[in-house]
All heavy atoms as TSV, in Angstrom:
chain	resi	resn	atom	element	x	y	z
A	1	MET	N	N	4.932	-11.197	7.142
A	1	MET	CA	C	6.040	-10.385	6.554
A	1	MET	C	C	5.624	-8.911	6.627
A	1	MET	O	O	4.454	-8.555	6.471
A	1	MET	CB	C	6.293	-10.822	5.180
A	1	MET	CG	C	6.990	-9.766	4.258
A	1	MET	SD	S	7.376	-10.270	2.555
A	1	MET	CE	C	5.730	-10.692	1.959
A	2	THR	N	N	6.517	-8.007	7.013
A	2	THR	CA	C	6.269	-6.702	7.091
A	2	THR	C	C	6.969	-5.943	5.997
A	2	THR	O	O	8.153	-6.011	5.860
A	2	THR	CB	C	6.622	-6.056	8.436
A	2	THR	OG1	O	5.974	-6.720	9.489
A	2	THR	CG2	C	6.336	-4.522	8.546
A	3	LEU	N	N	6.228	-5.029	5.260
A	3	LEU	CA	C	6.870	-4.263	4.212
A	3	LEU	C	C	6.788	-2.853	4.545
A	3	LEU	O	O	5.680	-2.352	5.035
A	3	LEU	CB	C	6.112	-4.528	2.840
A	3	LEU	CG	C	5.943	-6.002	2.354
A	3	LEU	CD1	C	5.007	-5.960	1.187
A	3	LEU	CD2	C	7.366	-6.445	1.992
A	4	GLN	N	N	7.788	-2.072	4.231
A	4	GLN	CA	C	7.699	-0.593	4.341
A	4	GLN	C	C	7.963	-0.071	3.007
A	4	GLN	O	O	9.090	-0.201	2.457
A	4	GLN	CB	C	8.805	-0.120	5.388
A	4	GLN	CG	C	8.520	-0.539	6.755
A	4	GLN	CD	C	9.525	0.172	7.744
A	4	GLN	OE1	O	10.635	0.277	7.479
A	4	GLN	NE2	N	9.023	0.444	8.919
A	5	LEU	N	N	6.985	0.660	2.433
A	5	LEU	CA	C	6.967	1.146	1.159
A	5	LEU	C	C	6.840	2.680	1.134
A	5	LEU	O	O	6.081	3.217	2.001
A	5	LEU	CB	C	6.030	0.459	0.171
A	5	LEU	CG	C	5.900	-1.007	0.252
A	5	LEU	CD1	C	4.722	-1.468	-0.477
A	5	LEU	CD2	C	7.222	-1.534	-0.586
A	6	THR	N	N	7.617	3.362	0.165
A	6	THR	CA	C	7.452	4.744	0.071
A	6	THR	C	C	6.487	5.084	-1.229
A	6	THR	O	O	6.888	4.534	-2.280
A	6	THR	CB	C	8.786	5.493	-0.055
A	6	THR	OG1	O	9.527	5.173	1.152
A	6	THR	CG2	C	8.639	6.904	-0.233
A	7	VAL	N	N	5.502	5.737	-0.991
A	7	VAL	CA	C	4.532	6.036	-2.147
A	7	VAL	C	C	4.498	7.562	-2.280
A	7	VAL	O	O	3.688	8.224	-1.663
A	7	VAL	CB	C	3.226	5.443	-1.927
A	7	VAL	CG1	C	2.298	5.701	-3.091
A	7	VAL	CG2	C	3.249	3.895	-1.579
A	8	PRO	N	N	5.347	8.146	-3.090
A	8	PRO	CA	C	5.522	9.654	-3.170
A	8	PRO	C	C	4.276	10.338	-3.598
A	8	PRO	O	O	4.052	11.514	-3.274
A	8	PRO	CB	C	6.598	9.827	-4.213
A	8	PRO	CG	C	7.220	8.477	-4.446
A	8	PRO	CD	C	6.405	7.468	-4.027
A	9	ASN	N	N	3.392	9.657	-4.385
A	9	ASN	CA	C	2.178	10.505	-4.860
A	9	ASN	C	C	0.951	10.157	-4.079
A	9	ASN	O	O	-0.107	10.351	-4.658
A	9	ASN	CB	C	2.014	10.167	-6.384
A	9	ASN	CG	C	1.769	8.702	-6.762
A	9	ASN	OD1	O	2.161	7.834	-6.021
A	9	ASN	ND2	N	1.281	8.503	-7.937
A	10	MET	N	N	1.110	9.639	-2.840
A	10	MET	CA	C	0.010	9.493	-2.008
A	10	MET	C	C	-0.204	10.770	-1.301
A	10	MET	O	O	0.651	11.241	-0.514
A	10	MET	CB	C	0.351	8.276	-0.999
A	10	MET	CG	C	-0.751	8.174	-0.023
A	10	MET	SD	S	-0.459	6.707	1.144
A	10	MET	CE	C	1.131	7.235	1.987
A	11	ALA	N	N	-1.313	11.521	-1.598
A	11	ALA	CA	C	-1.407	12.772	-1.079
A	11	ALA	C	C	-2.530	13.057	-0.005
A	11	ALA	O	O	-2.521	14.091	0.582
A	11	ALA	CB	C	-1.731	13.722	-2.330
A	12	CYS	N	N	-3.503	12.126	-0.015
A	12	CYS	CA	C	-4.633	12.456	0.849
A	12	CYS	C	C	-5.239	11.218	1.488
A	12	CYS	O	O	-4.811	10.064	1.067
A	12	CYS	CB	C	-5.724	13.227	0.134
A	12	CYS	SG	S	-6.379	12.244	-1.264
A	13	SER	N	N	-6.198	11.275	2.400
A	13	SER	CA	C	-6.812	9.997	2.988
A	13	SER	C	C	-7.554	9.253	1.933
A	13	SER	O	O	-7.538	8.004	2.083
A	13	SER	CB	C	-7.738	10.529	4.047
A	13	SER	OG	O	-8.849	11.224	3.584
A	14	ALA	N	N	-8.041	9.749	0.878
A	14	ALA	CA	C	-8.693	8.985	-0.166
A	14	ALA	C	C	-7.604	8.143	-0.842
A	14	ALA	O	O	-7.891	7.030	-1.151
A	14	ALA	CB	C	-9.350	9.877	-1.221
A	15	CYS	N	N	-6.457	8.710	-0.918
A	15	CYS	CA	C	-5.312	7.876	-1.574
A	15	CYS	C	C	-4.944	6.656	-0.556
A	15	CYS	O	O	-4.770	5.602	-1.161
A	15	CYS	CB	C	-4.074	8.740	-1.743
A	15	CYS	SG	S	-4.178	10.183	-2.955
A	16	SER	N	N	-4.877	6.936	0.619
A	16	SER	CA	C	-4.545	5.821	1.537
A	16	SER	C	C	-5.649	4.861	1.575
A	16	SER	O	O	-5.387	3.643	1.648
A	16	SER	CB	C	-4.223	6.357	2.974
A	16	SER	OG	O	-5.395	7.010	3.515
A	17	ASP	N	N	-6.903	5.230	1.455
A	17	ASP	CA	C	-8.061	4.290	1.432
A	17	ASP	C	C	-7.936	3.441	0.142
A	17	ASP	O	O	-8.091	2.209	0.270
A	17	ASP	CB	C	-9.300	5.009	1.356
A	17	ASP	CG	C	-9.674	5.616	2.858
A	17	ASP	OD1	O	-8.973	5.296	3.719
A	17	ASP	OD2	O	-10.534	6.504	2.856
A	18	THR	N	N	-7.622	4.071	-0.958
A	18	THR	CA	C	-7.485	3.375	-2.233
A	18	THR	C	C	-6.363	2.344	-2.155
A	18	THR	O	O	-6.565	1.197	-2.611
A	18	THR	CB	C	-7.267	4.371	-3.388
A	18	THR	OG1	O	-8.350	5.277	-3.519
A	18	THR	CG2	C	-7.104	3.595	-4.758
A	19	ILE	N	N	-5.228	2.699	-1.621
A	19	ILE	CA	C	-4.099	1.867	-1.465
A	19	ILE	C	C	-4.433	0.703	-0.550
A	19	ILE	O	O	-4.106	-0.468	-0.887
A	19	ILE	CB	C	-2.876	2.604	-0.977
A	19	ILE	CG1	C	-2.387	3.472	-2.044
A	19	ILE	CG2	C	-1.716	1.645	-0.558
A	19	ILE	CD1	C	-1.337	4.459	-1.714
A	20	THR	N	N	-5.060	1.010	0.558
A	20	THR	CA	C	-5.533	-0.066	1.525
A	20	THR	C	C	-6.407	-1.141	0.868
A	20	THR	O	O	-6.179	-2.280	1.036
A	20	THR	CB	C	-6.157	0.526	2.757
A	20	THR	OG1	O	-5.234	1.455	3.408
A	20	THR	CG2	C	-6.622	-0.624	3.729
A	21	LYS	N	N	-7.368	-0.550	0.062
A	21	LYS	CA	C	-8.339	-1.517	-0.553
A	21	LYS	C	C	-7.629	-2.343	-1.600
A	21	LYS	O	O	-7.951	-3.556	-1.767
A	21	LYS	CB	C	-9.453	-0.725	-1.099
A	21	LYS	CG	C	-10.442	-0.149	-0.135
A	21	LYS	CD	C	-11.499	0.674	-0.815
A	21	LYS	CE	C	-12.372	1.360	0.248
A	21	LYS	NZ	N	-13.407	2.195	-0.340
A	22	ALA	N	N	-6.670	-1.737	-2.343
A	22	ALA	CA	C	-5.956	-2.423	-3.356
A	22	ALA	C	C	-5.071	-3.617	-2.798
A	22	ALA	O	O	-5.082	-4.767	-3.290
A	22	ALA	CB	C	-5.107	-1.546	-4.138
A	23	ILE	N	N	-4.529	-3.276	-1.611
A	23	ILE	CA	C	-3.669	-4.295	-0.864
A	23	ILE	C	C	-4.559	-5.433	-0.336
A	23	ILE	O	O	-4.265	-6.619	-0.498
A	23	ILE	CB	C	-2.803	-3.738	0.126
A	23	ILE	CG1	C	-1.731	-2.786	-0.483
A	23	ILE	CG2	C	-2.195	-4.736	0.977
A	23	ILE	CD1	C	-0.974	-1.980	0.501
A	24	GLN	N	N	-5.710	-5.030	0.221
A	24	GLN	CA	C	-6.600	-6.002	0.802
A	24	GLN	C	C	-7.350	-6.845	-0.224
A	24	GLN	O	O	-7.868	-7.881	0.171
A	24	GLN	CB	C	-7.509	-5.374	1.896
A	24	GLN	CG	C	-6.741	-4.874	3.125
A	24	GLN	CD	C	-7.530	-4.176	4.086
A	24	GLN	OE1	O	-8.612	-3.614	3.838
A	24	GLN	NE2	N	-7.082	-4.256	5.420
A	25	ALA	N	N	-7.350	-6.424	-1.456
A	25	ALA	CA	C	-7.991	-7.170	-2.491
A	25	ALA	C	C	-6.974	-8.368	-2.779
A	25	ALA	O	O	-7.436	-9.428	-3.187
A	25	ALA	CB	C	-8.083	-6.354	-3.805
A	26	ILE	N	N	-5.666	-8.225	-2.661
A	26	ILE	CA	C	-4.784	-9.244	-2.655
A	26	ILE	C	C	-4.735	-10.173	-1.461
A	26	ILE	O	O	-4.650	-11.375	-1.512
A	26	ILE	CB	C	-3.287	-8.763	-2.905
A	26	ILE	CG1	C	-3.303	-7.737	-4.137
A	26	ILE	CG2	C	-2.297	-9.776	-3.081
A	26	ILE	CD1	C	-3.492	-8.531	-5.482
A	27	ASP	N	N	-4.671	-9.527	-0.330
A	27	ASP	CA	C	-4.668	-10.260	0.970
A	27	ASP	C	C	-5.644	-9.554	1.947
A	27	ASP	O	O	-5.319	-8.671	2.643
A	27	ASP	CB	C	-3.258	-10.214	1.582
A	27	ASP	CG	C	-3.147	-10.883	2.957
A	27	ASP	OD1	O	-4.029	-11.497	3.304
A	27	ASP	OD2	O	-2.037	-10.819	3.495
A	28	PRO	N	N	-6.870	-10.108	2.052
A	28	PRO	CA	C	-7.820	-9.555	2.866
A	28	PRO	C	C	-7.553	-9.492	4.265
A	28	PRO	O	O	-8.095	-8.632	5.060
A	28	PRO	CB	C	-9.100	-10.639	2.737
A	28	PRO	CG	C	-8.844	-11.262	1.452
A	28	PRO	CD	C	-7.276	-11.312	1.302
A	29	THR	N	N	-6.582	-10.301	4.801
A	29	THR	CA	C	-6.118	-10.117	6.249
A	29	THR	C	C	-4.894	-9.210	6.502
A	29	THR	O	O	-4.497	-9.092	7.567
A	29	THR	CB	C	-5.716	-11.594	6.671
A	29	THR	OG1	O	-4.528	-12.039	5.945
A	29	THR	CG2	C	-6.777	-12.586	6.559
A	30	ALA	N	N	-4.526	-8.557	5.425
A	30	ALA	CA	C	-3.421	-7.678	5.495
A	30	ALA	C	C	-3.699	-6.474	6.463
A	30	ALA	O	O	-4.817	-6.008	6.453
A	30	ALA	CB	C	-3.039	-7.116	4.118
A	31	THR	N	N	-2.700	-6.034	7.212
A	31	THR	CA	C	-2.821	-4.832	8.012
A	31	THR	C	C	-2.036	-3.735	7.315
A	31	THR	O	O	-0.885	-3.931	6.974
A	31	THR	CB	C	-2.333	-5.078	9.332
A	31	THR	OG1	O	-3.047	-6.037	10.047
A	31	THR	CG2	C	-2.443	-3.821	10.235
A	32	VAL	N	N	-2.705	-2.654	6.928
A	32	VAL	CA	C	-2.095	-1.594	6.179
A	32	VAL	C	C	-2.249	-0.260	7.038
A	32	VAL	O	O	-3.209	0.097	7.530
A	32	VAL	CB	C	-2.875	-1.362	4.927
A	32	VAL	CG1	C	-2.171	-0.307	4.022
A	32	VAL	CG2	C	-2.922	-2.600	4.148
A	33	GLN	N	N	-1.067	0.347	7.141
A	33	GLN	CA	C	-0.951	1.611	7.746
A	33	GLN	C	C	-0.334	2.577	6.726
A	33	GLN	O	O	0.825	2.417	6.377
A	33	GLN	CB	C	-0.176	1.602	9.048
A	33	GLN	CG	C	-0.814	0.857	10.128
A	33	GLN	CD	C	0.120	0.805	11.393
A	33	GLN	OE1	O	1.282	0.720	11.339
A	33	GLN	NE2	N	-0.562	0.679	12.594
A	34	ALA	N	N	-1.128	3.598	6.315
A	34	ALA	CA	C	-0.692	4.514	5.254
A	34	ALA	C	C	-0.598	5.947	5.869
A	34	ALA	O	O	-1.665	6.374	6.263
A	34	ALA	CB	C	-1.520	4.529	3.977
A	35	ASP	N	N	0.590	6.532	5.866
A	35	ASP	CA	C	0.710	7.900	6.399
A	35	ASP	C	C	0.996	8.805	5.222
A	35	ASP	O	O	1.973	8.777	4.649
A	35	ASP	CB	C	1.959	7.927	7.329
A	35	ASP	CG	C	2.023	9.221	8.101
A	35	ASP	OD1	O	1.526	10.267	7.581
A	35	ASP	OD2	O	2.596	9.199	9.193
A	36	THR	N	N	-0.009	9.789	5.034
A	36	THR	CA	C	0.143	10.619	3.858
A	36	THR	C	C	1.296	11.651	4.095
A	36	THR	O	O	1.769	12.252	3.076
A	36	THR	CB	C	-1.115	11.394	3.566
A	36	THR	OG1	O	-1.647	12.042	4.726
A	36	THR	CG2	C	-2.239	10.326	3.108
A	37	LYS	N	N	1.549	12.024	5.320
A	37	LYS	CA	C	2.542	13.034	5.604
A	37	LYS	C	C	3.969	12.472	5.298
A	37	LYS	O	O	4.826	13.269	4.692
A	37	LYS	CB	C	2.421	13.500	7.105
A	37	LYS	CG	C	1.276	14.278	7.411
A	37	LYS	CD	C	1.193	14.767	8.780
A	37	LYS	CE	C	-0.096	15.473	9.075
A	37	LYS	NZ	N	-0.252	15.888	10.480
A	38	THR	N	N	4.269	11.189	5.644
A	38	THR	CA	C	5.548	10.674	5.418
A	38	THR	C	C	5.634	9.946	4.165
A	38	THR	O	O	6.782	9.603	3.727
A	38	THR	CB	C	6.048	9.694	6.523
A	38	THR	OG1	O	5.018	8.674	6.583
A	38	THR	CG2	C	6.008	10.476	7.911
A	39	LYS	N	N	4.442	9.765	3.491
A	39	LYS	CA	C	4.468	8.946	2.236
A	39	LYS	C	C	4.768	7.518	2.474
A	39	LYS	O	O	5.175	6.809	1.535
A	39	LYS	CB	C	5.281	9.552	1.149
A	39	LYS	CG	C	5.142	11.062	0.942
A	39	LYS	CD	C	3.726	11.365	0.458
A	39	LYS	CE	C	3.641	12.908	0.236
A	39	LYS	NZ	N	2.304	13.431	-0.097
A	40	GLN	N	N	4.655	6.938	3.745
A	40	GLN	CA	C	5.073	5.621	4.035
A	40	GLN	C	C	3.822	4.724	4.077
A	40	GLN	O	O	2.821	5.230	4.732
A	40	GLN	CB	C	5.752	5.561	5.302
A	40	GLN	CG	C	7.117	6.277	5.387
A	40	GLN	CD	C	8.123	5.507	4.486
A	40	GLN	OE1	O	8.299	4.252	4.651
A	40	GLN	NE2	N	8.972	6.236	3.628
A	41	VAL	N	N	3.909	3.619	3.640
A	41	VAL	CA	C	2.904	2.519	3.687
A	41	VAL	C	C	3.555	1.346	4.323
A	41	VAL	O	O	4.543	0.693	3.909
A	41	VAL	CB	C	2.257	2.236	2.275
A	41	VAL	CG1	C	1.258	1.115	2.511
A	41	VAL	CG2	C	1.725	3.375	1.675
A	42	ASN	N	N	3.006	1.016	5.456
A	42	ASN	CA	C	3.490	-0.207	6.211
A	42	ASN	C	C	2.438	-1.309	6.095
A	42	ASN	O	O	1.290	-0.999	6.319
A	42	ASN	CB	C	3.764	0.128	7.669
A	42	ASN	CG	C	4.890	1.135	7.866
A	42	ASN	OD1	O	5.871	1.009	7.179
A	42	ASN	ND2	N	4.671	2.057	8.826
A	43	VAL	N	N	2.854	-2.422	5.623
A	43	VAL	CA	C	1.929	-3.447	5.253
A	43	VAL	C	C	2.451	-4.773	6.033
A	43	VAL	O	O	3.557	-5.193	5.954
A	43	VAL	CB	C	1.922	-3.837	3.855
A	43	VAL	CG1	C	0.802	-4.897	3.595
A	43	VAL	CG2	C	1.669	-2.544	3.043
A	44	GLU	N	N	1.531	-5.370	6.785
A	44	GLU	CA	C	1.769	-6.705	7.500
A	44	GLU	C	C	0.937	-7.656	6.625
A	44	GLU	O	O	-0.328	-7.626	6.696
A	44	GLU	CB	C	1.345	-6.684	8.965
A	44	GLU	CG	C	1.482	-8.049	9.618
A	44	GLU	CD	C	3.006	-8.372	9.754
A	44	GLU	OE1	O	3.843	-7.556	10.027
A	44	GLU	OE2	O	3.343	-9.556	9.552
A	45	THR	N	N	1.662	-8.631	5.968
A	45	THR	CA	C	0.911	-9.432	4.917
A	45	THR	C	C	1.550	-10.750	4.817
A	45	THR	O	O	2.829	-10.871	5.109
A	45	THR	CB	C	0.753	-8.794	3.641
A	45	THR	OG1	O	0.009	-9.647	2.736
A	45	THR	CG2	C	2.111	-8.443	2.985
A	46	GLN	N	N	0.767	-11.734	4.341
A	46	GLN	CA	C	1.255	-13.095	3.981
A	46	GLN	C	C	1.519	-13.118	2.480
A	46	GLN	O	O	2.143	-14.087	2.014
A	46	GLN	CB	C	0.461	-14.180	4.523
A	46	GLN	CG	C	0.226	-14.287	5.959
A	46	GLN	CD	C	1.567	-14.386	6.745
A	46	GLN	OE1	O	2.332	-15.223	6.349
A	46	GLN	NE2	N	1.712	-13.529	7.735
A	47	ALA	N	N	1.074	-12.168	1.765
A	47	ALA	CA	C	1.159	-12.123	0.308
A	47	ALA	C	C	2.683	-11.711	-0.132
A	47	ALA	O	O	3.379	-11.119	0.663
A	47	ALA	CB	C	0.185	-11.076	-0.265
A	48	ALA	N	N	2.996	-12.095	-1.395
A	48	ALA	CA	C	4.355	-11.689	-1.885
A	48	ALA	C	C	4.452	-10.313	-2.053
A	48	ALA	O	O	3.541	-9.570	-2.376
A	48	ALA	CB	C	4.485	-12.441	-3.232
A	49	GLU	N	N	5.685	-9.894	-1.732
A	49	GLU	CA	C	6.054	-8.431	-1.939
A	49	GLU	C	C	5.776	-7.934	-3.301
A	49	GLU	O	O	5.214	-6.836	-3.424
A	49	GLU	CB	C	7.544	-8.212	-1.514
A	49	GLU	CG	C	7.889	-6.811	-1.576
A	49	GLU	CD	C	9.427	-6.552	-1.206
A	49	GLU	OE1	O	10.052	-7.436	-0.628
A	49	GLU	OE2	O	9.858	-5.354	-1.348
A	50	THR	N	N	6.021	-8.731	-4.361
A	50	THR	CA	C	5.770	-8.317	-5.653
A	50	THR	C	C	4.282	-8.062	-5.874
A	50	THR	O	O	3.924	-7.174	-6.661
A	50	THR	CB	C	6.392	-9.236	-6.654
A	50	THR	OG1	O	5.880	-10.566	-6.467
A	50	THR	CG2	C	7.943	-9.275	-6.641
A	51	ALA	N	N	3.499	-8.851	-5.368
A	51	ALA	CA	C	2.054	-8.864	-5.538
A	51	ALA	C	C	1.446	-7.528	-4.950
A	51	ALA	O	O	0.672	-6.833	-5.435
A	51	ALA	CB	C	1.362	-10.079	-4.983
A	52	ILE	N	N	1.992	-7.201	-3.750
A	52	ILE	CA	C	1.570	-6.062	-2.937
A	52	ILE	C	C	1.970	-4.807	-3.784
A	52	ILE	O	O	1.201	-3.776	-3.949
A	52	ILE	CB	C	2.250	-5.935	-1.585
A	52	ILE	CG1	C	1.709	-7.192	-0.807
A	52	ILE	CG2	C	1.929	-4.647	-0.866
A	52	ILE	CD1	C	0.168	-7.125	-0.466
A	53	LYS	N	N	3.285	-4.673	-4.200
A	53	LYS	CA	C	3.741	-3.604	-5.007
A	53	LYS	C	C	2.987	-3.406	-6.316
A	53	LYS	O	O	2.626	-2.305	-6.682
A	53	LYS	CB	C	5.255	-3.778	-5.267
A	53	LYS	CG	C	6.243	-3.567	-4.176
A	53	LYS	CD	C	7.594	-3.688	-4.483
A	53	LYS	CE	C	8.553	-3.429	-3.407
A	53	LYS	NZ	N	9.988	-3.613	-3.750
A	54	GLN	N	N	2.695	-4.548	-6.844
A	54	GLN	CA	C	1.857	-4.488	-8.186
A	54	GLN	C	C	0.434	-3.949	-7.890
A	54	GLN	O	O	-0.031	-3.185	-8.725
A	54	GLN	CB	C	1.852	-5.862	-8.898
A	54	GLN	CG	C	1.216	-5.768	-10.247
A	54	GLN	CD	C	2.048	-4.995	-11.235
A	54	GLN	OE1	O	3.171	-5.126	-11.371
A	54	GLN	NE2	N	1.377	-3.924	-11.875
A	55	ALA	N	N	-0.123	-4.270	-6.890
A	55	ALA	CA	C	-1.534	-3.927	-6.476
A	55	ALA	C	C	-1.444	-2.337	-6.316
A	55	ALA	O	O	-2.423	-1.698	-6.747
A	55	ALA	CB	C	-1.986	-4.541	-5.227
A	56	ILE	N	N	-0.436	-1.853	-5.635
A	56	ILE	CA	C	-0.320	-0.383	-5.500
A	56	ILE	C	C	-0.055	0.305	-6.795
A	56	ILE	O	O	-0.768	1.305	-7.033
A	56	ILE	CB	C	0.851	-0.101	-4.523
A	56	ILE	CG1	C	0.532	-0.619	-3.145
A	56	ILE	CG2	C	1.051	1.526	-4.482
A	56	ILE	CD1	C	1.554	-0.507	-2.179
A	57	VAL	N	N	0.667	-0.174	-7.632
A	57	VAL	CA	C	1.017	0.361	-9.044
A	57	VAL	C	C	-0.375	0.349	-9.791
A	57	VAL	O	O	-0.637	1.294	-10.479
A	57	VAL	CB	C	2.157	-0.384	-9.738
A	57	VAL	CG1	C	2.262	0.087	-11.117
A	57	VAL	CG2	C	3.470	-0.088	-9.054
A	58	ASP	N	N	-1.107	-0.733	-9.854
A	58	ASP	CA	C	-2.263	-0.930	-10.512
A	58	ASP	C	C	-3.304	0.042	-10.121
A	58	ASP	O	O	-4.200	0.380	-10.723
A	58	ASP	CB	C	-2.845	-2.399	-10.417
A	58	ASP	CG	C	-1.970	-3.397	-11.278
A	58	ASP	OD1	O	-1.073	-2.860	-12.019
A	58	ASP	OD2	O	-2.087	-4.599	-11.018
A	59	ALA	N	N	-3.325	0.508	-8.830
A	59	ALA	CA	C	-4.238	1.379	-8.279
A	59	ALA	C	C	-3.862	2.910	-8.667
A	59	ALA	O	O	-4.542	3.798	-8.363
A	59	ALA	CB	C	-4.235	1.359	-6.757
A	60	GLY	N	N	-2.706	3.010	-9.385
A	60	GLY	CA	C	-2.242	4.324	-9.899
A	60	GLY	C	C	-1.228	4.997	-9.105
A	60	GLY	O	O	-1.088	6.235	-9.341
A	61	TYR	N	N	-0.489	4.379	-8.351
A	61	TYR	CA	C	0.478	4.993	-7.498
A	61	TYR	C	C	1.871	4.477	-7.865
A	61	TYR	O	O	2.005	3.473	-8.364
A	61	TYR	CB	C	0.182	4.799	-5.953
A	61	TYR	CG	C	-1.165	5.389	-5.599
A	61	TYR	CD1	C	-2.234	4.686	-5.637
A	61	TYR	CD2	C	-1.191	6.867	-5.290
A	61	TYR	CE1	C	-3.491	5.261	-5.361
A	61	TYR	CE2	C	-2.484	7.343	-5.028
A	61	TYR	CZ	C	-3.602	6.656	-5.052
A	61	TYR	OH	O	-4.711	7.200	-4.703
A	62	THR	N	N	2.864	5.367	-7.499
A	62	THR	CA	C	4.202	4.853	-7.736
A	62	THR	C	C	4.878	4.410	-6.369
A	62	THR	O	O	4.549	4.954	-5.444
A	62	THR	CB	C	5.046	5.933	-8.354
A	62	THR	OG1	O	4.996	7.112	-7.595
A	62	THR	CG2	C	4.514	6.246	-9.749
A	63	ILE	N	N	5.956	3.641	-6.536
A	63	ILE	CA	C	6.580	3.191	-5.325
A	63	ILE	C	C	8.045	3.640	-5.521
A	63	ILE	O	O	8.664	3.307	-6.522
A	63	ILE	CB	C	6.589	1.669	-5.117
A	63	ILE	CG1	C	5.105	1.187	-4.920
A	63	ILE	CG2	C	7.481	1.172	-3.994
A	63	ILE	CD1	C	4.923	-0.265	-4.945
A	64	ALA	N	N	8.631	4.331	-4.556
A	64	ALA	CA	C	9.985	4.847	-4.706
A	64	ALA	C	C	10.999	3.799	-4.292
A	64	ALA	O	O	10.658	2.887	-3.582
A	64	ALA	CB	C	10.233	6.079	-3.787
């Protein structure tokens, strides 16, 4: 499943690294592409969408 999420408070490469690690803690095989300019996070995962969103929120970010 591919998810396209908007994370408005993702500001730098450290943020994208944190989000990637949070998602891969849920699904180690997930492919994560986080673009700080567009605030878009594209995730290819087998995990549930709610679990991915919760991992991002738990890492301290908001999802629009």
